[in-house]
C-alpha positions, 0 to 999 in steps of 0.5 A: 499499500503506497501513501497514508489514507487519512483516517476520519472520526467515523472510522475510529468510532467503528474501530473502537466498536469493533475492538469493543465487541471483540473484548466482549467475547472475552466477558462471555468466556468468563460468564461461561467458565462460572457454569458447569460444562455443557449446562444451558448457561455454559452453552449459552454464554459459549454461543455468545462468545462465538457469535461475538467472535464471528461478528468481530471477524466479519467488521474487522475484515471489512474496516482494515480494507478501509484502513492501514493495518497499523492505523487498525492495530494501533486502535486494537491496542485499546482492547486492554482498556475495554477489558479493563472496564469490562472487568470493573463493570461486570466482575467488580474488579478494581482498576488501579493507577498501575493498570492505568499507566500499563495501558498508556504505555501499551497504547503509546508504544503501539503508536510508536511502532506503527508511525513514521517520522514523515 
């Protein structure tokens, strides 16, 4: 791919929605793990996980047609932040300053790796 494409706010929002869908699949996996193997609720949450991963895969494929892969992956690194938010909201896990610093480092590192000095 030659030349840089401008990325609009709509694309960034779409990327974040896709990443949110991806991270919610992990939430479904954790819910499924709380139930006996092959119980109704296990199958329900496991099925929702697979559904979300399928939706994610389809939309991810479509979004990377429109954006540079490096830009898409920079936005995907925010999955750590979304996962931390879901853990807080659904499982009452704590968010510490160290967690937040780590998220900032990961996102900043991904940006440094993916952007040129052009």
